[in-house]
PDB file of N, CA, C and O in Angstrom, chain B, residues numbered from 101:
ATOM      1  N   MET B 101     -49.458  17.296  21.852  1.00  0.00           N
ATOM      2  CA  MET B 101     -49.742  16.678  22.006  1.00  0.00           C
ATOM      3  C   MET B 101     -50.158  15.425  23.270  1.00  0.00           C
ATOM      4  O   MET B 101     -49.120  14.767  23.338  1.00  0.00           O
ATOM      5  N   THR B 102     -50.658  15.121  23.766  1.00  0.00           N
ATOM      6  CA  THR B 102     -50.405  14.412  25.227  1.00  0.00           C
ATOM      7  C   THR B 102     -50.559  13.030  25.086  1.00  0.00           C
ATOM      8  O   THR B 102     -51.688  12.549  24.993  1.00  0.00           O
ATOM      9  N   GLN B 103     -49.299  12.159  25.052  1.00  0.00           N
ATOM     10  CA  GLN B 103     -49.195  10.466  24.800  1.00  0.00           C
ATOM     11  C   GLN B 103     -49.568   9.583  25.981  1.00  0.00           C
ATOM     12  O   GLN B 103     -48.737   9.728  26.877  1.00  0.00           O
ATOM     13  N   LEU B 104     -50.072   9.130  26.146  1.00  0.00           N
ATOM     14  CA  LEU B 104     -50.371   8.431  26.939  1.00  0.00           C
ATOM     15  C   LEU B 104     -50.752   6.196  26.414  1.00  0.00           C
ATOM     16  O   LEU B 104     -51.074   5.554  25.414  1.00  0.00           O
ATOM     17  N   ASP B 105     -50.506   5.996  27.486  1.00  0.00           N
ATOM     18  CA  ASP B 105     -50.610   4.440  27.343  1.00  0.00           C
ATOM     19  C   ASP B 105     -51.412   3.651  28.353  1.00  0.00           C
ATOM     20  O   ASP B 105     -51.487   3.943  29.547  1.00  0.00           O
ATOM     21  N   VAL B 106     -51.866   2.869  27.907  1.00  0.00           N
ATOM     22  CA  VAL B 106     -53.060   1.820  28.609  1.00  0.00           C
ATOM     23  C   VAL B 106     -52.452   0.517  28.052  1.00  0.00           C
ATOM     24  O   VAL B 106     -52.027   0.232  26.933  1.00  0.00           O
ATOM     25  N   LEU B 107     -52.550  -0.182  29.205  1.00  0.00           N
ATOM     26  CA  LEU B 107     -52.527  -1.719  28.645  1.00  0.00           C
ATOM     27  C   LEU B 107     -53.563  -2.876  29.586  1.00  0.00           C
ATOM     28  O   LEU B 107     -53.829  -2.941  30.786  1.00  0.00           O
ATOM     29  N   TYR B 108     -53.992  -3.749  28.331  1.00  0.00           N
ATOM     30  CA  TYR B 108     -55.219  -4.163  28.795  1.00  0.00           C
ATOM     31  C   TYR B 108     -55.311  -5.880  28.580  1.00  0.00           C
ATOM     32  O   TYR B 108     -55.539  -6.280  27.438  1.00  0.00           O
ATOM     33  N   ARG B 109     -55.204  -6.472  29.236  1.00  0.00           N
ATOM     34  CA  ARG B 109     -55.510  -8.460  29.640  1.00  0.00           C
ATOM     35  C   ARG B 109     -56.634  -8.785  28.511  1.00  0.00           C
ATOM     36  O   ARG B 109     -57.799  -8.394  28.437  1.00  0.00           O
ATOM     37  N   TYR B 110     -55.933  -9.575  27.715  1.00  0.00           N
ATOM     38  CA  TYR B 110     -57.295 -10.469  26.574  1.00  0.00           C
ATOM     39  C   TYR B 110     -57.723 -11.655  27.317  1.00  0.00           C
ATOM     40  O   TYR B 110     -56.932 -11.961  28.209  1.00  0.00           O
ATOM     41  N   GLY B 111     -58.541 -12.256  27.226  1.00  0.00           N
ATOM     42  CA  GLY B 111     -58.951 -13.520  27.541  1.00  0.00           C
ATOM     43  C   GLY B 111     -58.711 -14.348  26.156  1.00  0.00           C
ATOM     44  O   GLY B 111     -57.542 -14.652  25.917  1.00  0.00           O
ATOM     45  N   ALA B 112     -59.719 -14.740  25.219  1.00  0.00           N
ATOM     46  CA  ALA B 112     -59.302 -15.343  23.874  1.00  0.00           C
ATOM     47  C   ALA B 112     -58.401 -14.897  23.245  1.00  0.00           C
ATOM     48  O   ALA B 112     -58.075 -13.729  23.458  1.00  0.00           O
ATOM     49  N   ALA B 113     -57.628 -15.760  22.160  1.00  0.00           N
ATOM     50  CA  ALA B 113     -56.721 -15.243  21.488  1.00  0.00           C
ATOM     51  C   ALA B 113     -57.364 -14.235  20.256  1.00  0.00           C
ATOM     52  O   ALA B 113     -58.558 -14.407  20.009  1.00  0.00           O
ATOM     53  N   PRO B 114     -56.850 -13.507  19.709  1.00  0.00           N
ATOM     54  CA  PRO B 114     -57.840 -12.726  19.052  1.00  0.00           C
ATOM     55  C   PRO B 114     -57.574 -13.827  17.458  1.00  0.00           C
ATOM     56  O   PRO B 114     -56.590 -14.449  17.054  1.00  0.00           O
ATOM     57  N   THR B 115     -59.073 -13.634  16.874  1.00  0.00           N
ATOM     58  CA  THR B 115     -59.112 -14.055  15.226  1.00  0.00           C
ATOM     59  C   THR B 115     -58.348 -13.615  14.599  1.00  0.00           C
ATOM     60  O   THR B 115     -57.454 -12.828  14.908  1.00  0.00           O
ATOM     61  N   GLU B 116     -58.658 -14.172  13.403  1.00  0.00           N
ATOM     62  CA  GLU B 116     -57.767 -13.522  12.382  1.00  0.00           C
ATOM     63  C   GLU B 116     -58.898 -11.945  12.001  1.00  0.00           C
ATOM     64  O   GLU B 116     -58.616 -10.797  11.657  1.00  0.00           O
ATOM     65  N   ALA B 117     -60.265 -12.687  12.292  1.00  0.00           N
ATOM     66  CA  ALA B 117     -61.104 -11.501  11.982  1.00  0.00           C
ATOM     67  C   ALA B 117     -61.164 -10.207  12.757  1.00  0.00           C
ATOM     68  O   ALA B 117     -61.376  -9.029  12.472  1.00  0.00           O
ATOM     69  N   ALA B 118     -60.844 -11.012  14.038  1.00  0.00           N
ATOM     70  CA  ALA B 118     -60.258  -9.566  14.619  1.00  0.00           C
ATOM     71  C   ALA B 118     -58.942  -8.913  14.659  1.00  0.00           C
ATOM     72  O   ALA B 118     -58.595  -7.794  15.037  1.00  0.00           O
ATOM     73  N   MET B 119     -58.304  -9.914  14.168  1.00  0.00           N
ATOM     74  CA  MET B 119     -56.817  -8.738  13.744  1.00  0.00           C
ATOM     75  C   MET B 119     -57.059  -8.154  12.672  1.00  0.00           C
ATOM     76  O   MET B 119     -56.083  -7.446  12.419  1.00  0.00           O
ATOM     77  N   MET B 120     -57.788  -8.065  11.936  1.00  0.00           N
ATOM     78  CA  MET B 120     -57.961  -7.554  10.603  1.00  0.00           C
ATOM     79  C   MET B 120     -58.780  -6.368  11.039  1.00  0.00           C
ATOM     80  O   MET B 120     -58.524  -5.275  10.535  1.00  0.00           O
ATOM     81  N   ALA B 121     -59.808  -6.492  11.992  1.00  0.00           N
ATOM     82  CA  ALA B 121     -60.470  -5.040  12.872  1.00  0.00           C
ATOM     83  C   ALA B 121     -59.702  -4.367  13.420  1.00  0.00           C
ATOM     84  O   ALA B 121     -59.566  -3.227  12.977  1.00  0.00           O
ATOM     85  N   LEU B 122     -58.814  -4.826  14.706  1.00  0.00           N
ATOM     86  CA  LEU B 122     -57.548  -4.125  14.964  1.00  0.00           C
ATOM     87  C   LEU B 122     -56.879  -3.370  13.868  1.00  0.00           C
ATOM     88  O   LEU B 122     -56.841  -2.144  13.761  1.00  0.00           O
ATOM     89  N   SER B 123     -56.418  -4.146  13.164  1.00  0.00           N
ATOM     90  CA  SER B 123     -55.469  -2.890  11.833  1.00  0.00           C
ATOM     91  C   SER B 123     -56.167  -1.596  11.392  1.00  0.00           C
ATOM     92  O   SER B 123     -55.574  -0.525  11.263  1.00  0.00           O
ATOM     93  N   ARG B 124     -57.879  -1.842  11.105  1.00  0.00           N
ATOM     94  CA  ARG B 124     -58.295  -0.973  11.023  1.00  0.00           C
ATOM     95  C   ARG B 124     -58.500   0.174  12.137  1.00  0.00           C
ATOM     96  O   ARG B 124     -58.822   1.346  11.939  1.00  0.00           O
ATOM     97  N   VAL B 125     -58.252  -0.421  13.264  1.00  0.00           N
ATOM     98  CA  VAL B 125     -58.129   0.484  14.837  1.00  0.00           C
ATOM     99  C   VAL B 125     -57.062   1.632  14.586  1.00  0.00           C
ATOM    100  O   VAL B 125     -57.126   2.792  14.992  1.00  0.00           O
ATOM    101  N   ARG B 126     -55.710   0.831  13.553  1.00  0.00           N
ATOM    102  CA  ARG B 126     -54.489   1.856  14.346  1.00  0.00           C
ATOM    103  C   ARG B 126     -54.560   3.084  13.141  1.00  0.00           C
ATOM    104  O   ARG B 126     -53.641   3.870  12.911  1.00  0.00           O
ATOM    105  N   GLU B 127     -55.905   3.049  12.423  1.00  0.00           N
ATOM    106  CA  GLU B 127     -56.020   4.210  11.454  1.00  0.00           C
ATOM    107  C   GLU B 127     -56.569   5.634  12.215  1.00  0.00           C
ATOM    108  O   GLU B 127     -56.232   6.812  12.086  1.00  0.00           O
ATOM    109  N   VAL B 128     -57.621   4.922  13.106  1.00  0.00           N
ATOM    110  CA  VAL B 128     -58.120   6.123  13.988  1.00  0.00           C
ATOM    111  C   VAL B 128     -57.094   7.367  14.700  1.00  0.00           C
ATOM    112  O   VAL B 128     -56.095   7.268  15.413  1.00  0.00           O
ATOM    113  N   TYR B 129     -57.691   8.335  14.259  1.00  0.00           N
ATOM    114  CA  TYR B 129     -56.452   9.436  14.096  1.00  0.00           C
ATOM    115  C   TYR B 129     -56.408   9.700  15.850  1.00  0.00           C
ATOM    116  O   TYR B 129     -57.395  10.261  16.326  1.00  0.00           O
ATOM    117  N   GLY B 130     -55.537   9.392  16.577  1.00  0.00           N
ATOM    118  CA  GLY B 130     -55.047   9.640  17.926  1.00  0.00           C
ATOM    119  C   GLY B 130     -54.739   7.777  18.234  1.00  0.00           C
ATOM    120  O   GLY B 130     -54.737   7.394  19.404  1.00  0.00           O
ATOM    121  N   ILE B 131     -54.651   7.405  17.815  1.00  0.00           N
ATOM    122  CA  ILE B 131     -54.330   6.103  18.075  1.00  0.00           C
ATOM    123  C   ILE B 131     -52.932   5.817  17.352  1.00  0.00           C
ATOM    124  O   ILE B 131     -52.952   5.533  16.155  1.00  0.00           O
ATOM    125  N   ARG B 132     -51.855   5.876  17.967  1.00  0.00           N
ATOM    126  CA  ARG B 132     -50.284   5.918  17.648  1.00  0.00           C
ATOM    127  C   ARG B 132     -49.398   4.567  17.806  1.00  0.00           C
ATOM    128  O   ARG B 132     -48.363   4.391  17.164  1.00  0.00           O
ATOM    129  N   LYS B 133     -49.979   3.536  18.836  1.00  0.00           N
ATOM    130  CA  LYS B 133     -49.395   2.585  18.426  1.00  0.00           C
ATOM    131  C   LYS B 133     -50.520   1.367  19.207  1.00  0.00           C
ATOM    132  O   LYS B 133     -51.528   1.497  19.901  1.00  0.00           O
ATOM    133  N   LEU B 134     -49.784   0.220  18.705  1.00  0.00           N
ATOM    134  CA  LEU B 134     -50.691  -1.086  19.418  1.00  0.00           C
ATOM    135  C   LEU B 134     -49.358  -2.167  19.200  1.00  0.00           C
ATOM    136  O   LEU B 134     -48.506  -2.371  18.335  1.00  0.00           O
ATOM    137  N   GLU B 135     -49.786  -2.799  20.726  1.00  0.00           N
ATOM    138  CA  GLU B 135     -48.620  -3.693  21.045  1.00  0.00           C
ATOM    139  C   GLU B 135     -49.095  -4.872  21.636  1.00  0.00           C
ATOM    140  O   GLU B 135     -49.791  -5.135  22.616  1.00  0.00           O
ATOM    141  N   PHE B 136     -48.357  -5.687  20.509  1.00  0.00           N
ATOM    142  CA  PHE B 136     -49.695  -7.212  21.413  1.00  0.00           C
ATOM    143  C   PHE B 136     -48.370  -7.944  22.310  1.00  0.00           C
ATOM    144  O   PHE B 136     -47.272  -7.603  21.872  1.00  0.00           O
ATOM    145  N   GLN B 137     -48.334  -8.815  23.395  1.00  0.00           N
ATOM    146  CA  GLN B 137     -47.687  -9.656  24.256  1.00  0.00           C
ATOM    147  C   GLN B 137     -48.281 -10.822  24.065  1.00  0.00           C
ATOM    148  O   GLN B 137     -48.836 -11.159  25.111  1.00  0.00           O
ATOM    149  N   PRO B 138     -48.431 -11.638  23.172  1.00  0.00           N
ATOM    150  CA  PRO B 138     -49.171 -12.807  23.150  1.00  0.00           C
ATOM    151  C   PRO B 138     -48.699 -13.784  24.655  1.00  0.00           C
ATOM    152  O   PRO B 138     -49.531 -14.484  25.231  1.00  0.00           O
ATOM    153  N   ALA B 139     -47.352 -13.676  25.088  1.00  0.00           N
ATOM    154  CA  ALA B 139     -47.223 -14.783  25.892  1.00  0.00           C
ATOM    155  C   ALA B 139     -47.902 -14.377  27.270  1.00  0.00           C
ATOM    156  O   ALA B 139     -47.886 -15.220  28.166  1.00  0.00           O
ATOM    157  N   GLU B 140     -48.619 -12.894  27.550  1.00  0.00           N
ATOM    158  CA  GLU B 140     -48.991 -12.139  28.443  1.00  0.00           C
ATOM    159  C   GLU B 140     -50.240 -12.063  28.378  1.00  0.00           C
ATOM    160  O   GLU B 140     -50.798 -11.687  29.408  1.00  0.00           O
ATOM    161  N   ASN B 141     -50.979 -12.340  27.344  1.00  0.00           N
ATOM    162  CA  ASN B 141     -52.103 -11.501  26.466  1.00  0.00           C
ATOM    163  C   ASN B 141     -52.387 -10.466  26.924  1.00  0.00           C
ATOM    164  O   ASN B 141     -53.280 -10.252  27.744  1.00  0.00           O
ATOM    165  N   THR B 142     -51.525  -9.565  26.355  1.00  0.00           N
ATOM    166  CA  THR B 142     -51.689  -7.906  27.043  1.00  0.00           C
ATOM    167  C   THR B 142     -51.373  -7.630  25.039  1.00  0.00           C
ATOM    168  O   THR B 142     -50.862  -8.268  24.119  1.00  0.00           O
ATOM    169  N   VAL B 143     -51.961  -6.480  25.209  1.00  0.00           N
ATOM    170  CA  VAL B 143     -52.478  -5.202  24.305  1.00  0.00           C
ATOM    171  C   VAL B 143     -51.830  -3.973  25.204  1.00  0.00           C
ATOM    172  O   VAL B 143     -51.978  -3.933  26.426  1.00  0.00           O
ATOM    173  N   ARG B 144     -51.084  -2.963  24.450  1.00  0.00           N
ATOM    174  CA  ARG B 144     -50.369  -2.161  25.045  1.00  0.00           C
ATOM    175  C   ARG B 144     -51.206  -1.005  23.757  1.00  0.00           C
ATOM    176  O   ARG B 144     -51.327  -1.305  22.569  1.00  0.00           O
ATOM    177  N   VAL B 145     -51.540  -0.101  24.190  1.00  0.00           N
ATOM    178  CA  VAL B 145     -52.137   1.060  23.103  1.00  0.00           C
ATOM    179  C   VAL B 145     -51.120   2.577  23.655  1.00  0.00           C
ATOM    180  O   VAL B 145     -51.085   2.944  24.830  1.00  0.00           O
ATOM    181  N   GLU B 146     -50.519   3.136  22.740  1.00  0.00           N
ATOM    182  CA  GLU B 146     -50.298   4.440  22.582  1.00  0.00           C
ATOM    183  C   GLU B 146     -51.614   5.420  21.802  1.00  0.00           C
ATOM    184  O   GLU B 146     -52.019   5.460  20.640  1.00  0.00           O
ATOM    185  N   TYR B 147     -51.979   6.073  22.931  1.00  0.00           N
ATOM    186  CA  TYR B 147     -52.491   6.971  22.211  1.00  0.00           C
ATOM    187  C   TYR B 147     -52.621   8.619  22.437  1.00  0.00           C
ATOM    188  O   TYR B 147     -51.887   9.113  23.293  1.00  0.00           O
ATOM    189  N   ASP B 148     -53.368   9.328  21.830  1.00  0.00           N
ATOM    190  CA  ASP B 148     -53.085  10.633  21.991  1.00  0.00           C
ATOM    191  C   ASP B 148     -54.244  11.092  22.592  1.00  0.00           C
ATOM    192  O   ASP B 148     -55.332  11.232  22.034  1.00  0.00           O
ATOM    193  N   ALA B 149     -53.892  11.394  24.108  1.00  0.00           N
ATOM    194  CA  ALA B 149     -55.177  12.272  24.810  1.00  0.00           C
ATOM    195  C   ALA B 149     -55.838  13.160  24.867  1.00  0.00           C
ATOM    196  O   ALA B 149     -56.629  13.393  25.780  1.00  0.00           O
ATOM    197  N   THR B 150     -55.546  14.147  23.438  1.00  0.00           N
ATOM    198  CA  THR B 150     -56.255  15.151  23.340  1.00  0.00           C
ATOM    199  C   THR B 150     -56.901  14.921  22.294  1.00  0.00           C
ATOM    200  O   THR B 150     -57.415  15.808  21.612  1.00  0.00           O
ATOM    201  N   ARG B 151     -56.943  13.869  22.078  1.00  0.00           N
ATOM    202  CA  ARG B 151     -58.398  13.374  20.940  1.00  0.00           C
ATOM    203  C   ARG B 151     -59.001  12.528  21.358  1.00  0.00           C
ATOM    204  O   ARG B 151     -60.208  12.472  21.125  1.00  0.00           O
ATOM    205  N   LEU B 152     -58.194  11.328  22.326  1.00  0.00           N
ATOM    206  CA  LEU B 152     -59.194  10.582  22.688  1.00  0.00           C
ATOM    207  C   LEU B 152     -58.888   9.839  24.286  1.00  0.00           C
ATOM    208  O   LEU B 152     -57.795   9.650  24.819  1.00  0.00           O
ATOM    209  N   ASN B 153     -60.152   9.537  24.763  1.00  0.00           N
ATOM    210  CA  ASN B 153     -59.751   9.341  25.813  1.00  0.00           C
ATOM    211  C   ASN B 153     -59.869   7.621  26.673  1.00  0.00           C
ATOM    212  O   ASN B 153     -60.863   7.053  26.221  1.00  0.00           O
ATOM    213  N   GLU B 154     -59.341   6.984  27.431  1.00  0.00           N
ATOM    214  CA  GLU B 154     -59.290   5.595  28.015  1.00  0.00           C
ATOM    215  C   GLU B 154     -60.520   4.819  27.531  1.00  0.00           C
ATOM    216  O   GLU B 154     -60.454   4.002  26.613  1.00  0.00           O
ATOM    217  N   PRO B 155     -61.825   5.163  28.298  1.00  0.00           N
ATOM    218  CA  PRO B 155     -63.211   4.432  27.507  1.00  0.00           C
ATOM    219  C   PRO B 155     -63.112   4.147  26.173  1.00  0.00           C
ATOM    220  O   PRO B 155     -63.156   3.009  25.706  1.00  0.00           O
ATOM    221  N   THR B 156     -62.922   5.600  25.282  1.00  0.00           N
ATOM    222  CA  THR B 156     -62.961   5.484  24.350  1.00  0.00           C
ATOM    223  C   THR B 156     -62.131   4.196  23.407  1.00  0.00           C
ATOM    224  O   THR B 156     -62.769   3.433  22.683  1.00  0.00           O
ATOM    225  N   VAL B 157     -60.719   4.127  23.556  1.00  0.00           N
ATOM    226  CA  VAL B 157     -59.855   3.369  22.970  1.00  0.00           C
ATOM    227  C   VAL B 157     -60.362   1.805  23.815  1.00  0.00           C
ATOM    228  O   VAL B 157     -60.176   0.858  23.051  1.00  0.00           O
ATOM    229  N   GLN B 158     -60.812   1.464  24.878  1.00  0.00           N
ATOM    230  CA  GLN B 158     -60.844   0.491  25.238  1.00  0.00           C
ATOM    231  C   GLN B 158     -61.946   0.011  24.449  1.00  0.00           C
ATOM    232  O   GLN B 158     -61.922  -1.153  24.050  1.00  0.00           O
ATOM    233  N   GLY B 159     -63.234   1.027  24.085  1.00  0.00           N
ATOM    234  CA  GLY B 159     -64.555   0.430  23.100  1.00  0.00           C
ATOM    235  C   GLY B 159     -63.897   0.592  22.006  1.00  0.00           C
ATOM    236  O   GLY B 159     -64.675   0.100  21.189  1.00  0.00           O
ATOM    237  N   LEU B 160     -63.320   0.819  21.635  1.00  0.00           N
ATOM    238  CA  LEU B 160     -62.760   0.430  20.029  1.00  0.00           C
ATOM    239  C   LEU B 160     -62.053  -0.886  19.827  1.00  0.00           C
ATOM    240  O   LEU B 160     -62.281  -1.549  18.816  1.00  0.00           O
ATOM    241  N   LEU B 161     -61.053  -1.361  20.915  1.00  0.00           N
ATOM    242  CA  LEU B 161     -60.353  -2.565  21.128  1.00  0.00           C
ATOM    243  C   LEU B 161     -62.078  -3.443  21.022  1.00  0.00           C
ATOM    244  O   LEU B 161     -62.305  -4.044  19.972  1.00  0.00           O
ATOM    245  N   ARG B 162     -62.908  -3.449  21.863  1.00  0.00           N
ATOM    246  CA  ARG B 162     -64.183  -4.459  22.280  1.00  0.00           C
ATOM    247  C   ARG B 162     -64.510  -4.795  21.276  1.00  0.00           C
ATOM    248  O   ARG B 162     -64.599  -5.987  20.983  1.00  0.00           O
ATOM    249  N   ARG B 163     -64.973  -3.137  19.890  1.00  0.00           N
ATOM    250  CA  ARG B 163     -65.654  -3.160  18.993  1.00  0.00           C
ATOM    251  C   ARG B 163     -65.067  -4.040  18.018  1.00  0.00           C
ATOM    252  O   ARG B 163     -65.889  -4.625  17.312  1.00  0.00           O
ATOM    253  N   SER B 164     -63.573  -4.337  17.750  1.00  0.00           N
ATOM    254  CA  SER B 164     -62.987  -4.920  16.647  1.00  0.00           C
ATOM    255  C   SER B 164     -63.180  -6.656  17.283  1.00  0.00           C
ATOM    256  O   SER B 164     -63.330  -7.564  16.466  1.00  0.00           O
ATOM    257  N   GLY B 165     -63.160  -6.875  18.411  1.00  0.00           N
ATOM    258  CA  GLY B 165     -63.745  -8.020  18.333  1.00  0.00           C
ATOM    259  C   GLY B 165     -62.477  -9.101  19.598  1.00  0.00           C
ATOM    260  O   GLY B 165     -62.126 -10.263  19.802  1.00  0.00           O
ATOM    261  N   LEU B 166     -62.258  -7.816  20.067  1.00  0.00           N
ATOM    262  CA  LEU B 166     -60.681  -8.123  21.086  1.00  0.00           C
ATOM    263  C   LEU B 166     -61.625  -8.493  22.587  1.00  0.00           C
ATOM    264  O   LEU B 166     -62.282  -7.596  23.114  1.00  0.00           O
ATOM    265  N   ASP B 167     -61.591  -9.975  23.200  1.00  0.00           N
ATOM    266  CA  ASP B 167     -62.083 -10.401  24.240  1.00  0.00           C
ATOM    267  C   ASP B 167     -61.108  -9.687  25.573  1.00  0.00           C
ATOM    268  O   ASP B 167     -60.294 -10.338  26.228  1.00  0.00           O
ATOM    269  N   ILE B 168     -61.545  -7.568  25.868  1.00  0.00           N
ATOM    270  CA  ILE B 168     -60.872  -7.249  26.926  1.00  0.00           C
ATOM    271  C   ILE B 168     -61.387  -8.020  28.308  1.00  0.00           C
ATOM    272  O   ILE B 168     -62.582  -8.144  28.577  1.00  0.00           O
ATOM    273  N   THR B 169     -60.236  -8.552  29.198  1.00  0.00           N
ATOM    274  CA  THR B 169     -60.615  -9.180  30.340  1.00  0.00           C
ATOM    275  C   THR B 169     -60.747  -7.635  31.427  1.00  0.00           C
ATOM    276  O   THR B 169     -61.679  -7.080  32.007  1.00  0.00           O
ATOM    277  N   GLU B 170     -59.268  -7.378  31.286  1.00  0.00           N
ATOM    278  CA  GLU B 170     -59.598  -6.289  32.566  1.00  0.00           C
ATOM    279  C   GLU B 170     -58.682  -5.414  31.694  1.00  0.00           C
ATOM    280  O   GLU B 170     -58.429  -5.510  30.493  1.00  0.00           O
ATOM    281  N   ARG B 171     -58.091  -4.210  32.960  1.00  0.00           N
ATOM    282  CA  ARG B 171     -56.752  -3.122  32.221  1.00  0.00           C
ATOM    283  C   ARG B 171     -56.184  -3.303  33.688  1.00  0.00           C
ATOM    284  O   ARG B 171     -56.663  -3.301  34.822  1.00  0.00           O
ATOM    285  N   VAL B 172     -54.611  -3.502  32.973  1.00  0.00           N
ATOM    286  CA  VAL B 172     -53.506  -3.671  33.784  1.00  0.00           C
ATOM    287  C   VAL B 172     -53.159  -2.131  34.257  1.00  0.00           C
ATOM    288  O   VAL B 172     -53.448  -1.113  33.627  1.00  0.00           O
ATOM    289  N   SER B 173     -52.439  -2.210  35.574  1.00  0.00           N
ATOM    290  CA  SER B 173     -51.488  -1.253  35.865  1.00  0.00           C
ATOM    291  C   SER B 173     -50.005  -1.287  34.942  1.00  0.00           C
ATOM    292  O   SER B 173     -49.505  -2.413  34.940  1.00  0.00           O
ATOM    293  N   LEU B 174     -49.277  -0.317  34.217  1.00  0.00           N
ATOM    294  CA  LEU B 174     -48.418  -0.014  34.033  1.00  0.00           C
ATOM    295  C   LEU B 174     -47.698   0.207  35.274  1.00  0.00           C
ATOM    296  O   LEU B 174     -46.504   0.405  35.051  1.00  0.00           O
ATOM    297  N   ILE B 175     -48.031   0.245  36.599  1.00  0.00           N
ATOM    298  CA  ILE B 175     -46.872   0.713  37.404  1.00  0.00           C
ATOM    299  C   ILE B 175     -46.727  -0.306  38.098  1.00  0.00           C
ATOM    300  O   ILE B 175     -47.689  -0.936  38.537  1.00  0.00           O
ATOM    301  N   PRO B 176     -45.144  -0.720  38.367  1.00  0.00           N
ATOM    302  CA  PRO B 176     -45.584  -2.305  38.921  1.00  0.00           C
ATOM    303  C   PRO B 176     -45.712  -1.923  40.519  1.00  0.00           C
ATOM    304  O   PRO B 176     -45.530  -0.879  41.144  1.00  0.00           O
ATOM    305  N   PRO B 177     -46.103  -3.236  40.883  1.00  0.00           N
ATOM    306  CA  PRO B 177     -46.561  -2.939  42.756  1.00  0.00           C
ATOM    307  C   PRO B 177     -45.330  -2.292  43.368  1.00  0.00           C
ATOM    308  O   PRO B 177     -44.257  -2.254  42.767  1.00  0.00           O
ATOM    309  N   GLN B 178     -45.484  -1.872  44.375  1.00  0.00           N
ATOM    310  CA  GLN B 178     -44.713  -1.260  45.030  1.00  0.00           C
ATOM    311  C   GLN B 178     -44.474  -1.987  46.592  1.00  0.00           C
ATOM    312  O   GLN B 178     -45.330  -2.041  47.475  1.00  0.00           O
ATOM    313  N   PRO B 179     -43.303  -2.435  46.657  1.00  0.00           N
ATOM    314  CA  PRO B 179     -43.353  -3.194  48.152  1.00  0.00           C
ATOM    315  C   PRO B 179     -43.517  -2.733  49.118  1.00  0.00           C
ATOM    316  O   PRO B 179     -43.318  -1.519  49.160  1.00  0.00           O
ATOM    317  N   GLU B 180     -43.952  -3.421  50.376  1.00  0.00           N
ATOM    318  CA  GLU B 180     -44.365  -2.719  51.559  1.00  0.00           C
ATOM    319  C   GLU B 180     -43.626  -2.319  52.546  1.00  0.00           C
ATOM    320  O   GLU B 180     -42.927  -3.206  53.036  1.00  0.00           O
ATOM    321  N   PRO B 181     -43.539  -1.274  53.012  1.00  0.00           N
ATOM    322  CA  PRO B 181     -42.323  -0.981  53.640  1.00  0.00           C
ATOM    323  C   PRO B 181     -41.915  -1.672  55.364  1.00  0.00           C
ATOM    324  O   PRO B 181     -42.631  -2.026  56.301  1.00  0.00           O
ATOM    325  N   GLU B 182     -40.935  -1.640  55.229  1.00  0.00           N
ATOM    326  CA  GLU B 182     -40.943  -2.609  56.702  1.00  0.00           C
ATOM    327  C   GLU B 182     -41.425  -1.604  57.844  1.00  0.00           C
ATOM    328  O   GLU B 182     -41.727  -0.416  57.731  1.00  0.00           O
ATOM    329  N   PRO B 183     -41.414  -2.380  58.921  1.00  0.00           N
ATOM    330  CA  PRO B 183     -42.480  -1.162  59.783  1.00  0.00           C
ATOM    331  C   PRO B 183     -40.783  -1.324  60.662  1.00  0.00           C
ATOM    332  O   PRO B 183     -40.004  -2.275  60.601  1.00  0.00           O
ATOM    333  N   ALA B 184     -40.643  -0.071  61.405  1.00  0.00           N
ATOM    334  CA  ALA B 184     -39.810   0.736  62.210  1.00  0.00           C
ATOM    335  C   ALA B 184     -39.476  -0.087  63.214  1.00  0.00           C
ATOM    336  O   ALA B 184     -40.351  -0.592  63.917  1.00  0.00           O
ATOM    337  N   ALA B 185     -38.110  -0.335  63.416  1.00  0.00           N
ATOM    338  CA  ALA B 185     -38.168  -1.035  64.779  1.00  0.00           C
ATOM    339  C   ALA B 185     -38.468  -0.247  65.895  1.00  0.00           C
ATOM    340  O   ALA B 185     -38.275   0.938  65.625  1.00  0.00           O
ATOM    341  N   ALA B 186     -38.917  -0.449  67.202  1.00  0.00           N
ATOM    342  CA  ALA B 186     -39.035   0.308  68.039  1.00  0.00           C
ATOM    343  C   ALA B 186     -38.296   0.181  68.929  1.00  0.00           C
ATOM    344  O   ALA B 186     -37.928  -0.895  69.399  1.00  0.00           O
ATOM    345  N   PRO B 187     -37.770   1.967  69.514  1.00  0.00           N
ATOM    346  CA  PRO B 187     -37.029   2.101  70.015  1.00  0.00           C
ATOM    347  C   PRO B 187     -36.288   1.339  70.988  1.00  0.00           C
ATOM    348  O   PRO B 187     -37.239   1.049  71.714  1.00  0.00           O
ATOM    349  N   ALA B 188     -35.390   0.855  71.484  1.00  0.00           N
ATOM    350  CA  ALA B 188     -34.640   0.464  73.140  1.00  0.00           C
ATOM    351  C   ALA B 188     -35.005   1.283  73.948  1.00  0.00           C
ATOM    352  O   ALA B 188     -34.797   2.495  73.880  1.00  0.00           O
ATOM    353  N   ALA B 189     -35.829   0.461  75.147  1.00  0.00           N
ATOM    354  CA  ALA B 189     -36.009   1.306  76.055  1.00  0.00           C
ATOM    355  C   ALA B 189     -34.931   1.857  77.335  1.00  0.00           C
ATOM    356  O   ALA B 189     -35.311   2.711  78.137  1.00  0.00           O
TER     357      ALA B 189
END
């Protein structure tokens, strides 16, 4: 089993019907967990990559009625390295 996480940002808050459909997404074999962060408008999905792939997971969320706007990187942006000082002549 290869567990992967993917993070999506959604636009409009999910409706009651969308939340009911999302509860059924949790029953799909290979979906391990859905975690919503309403303050950030994101949903994090943990899934089994031996059973599902990322486009399939995104499709399940879209078909449930969730307004997916973008995939968000789970790796935080790295700071730009400072340029090395030129050696003194």
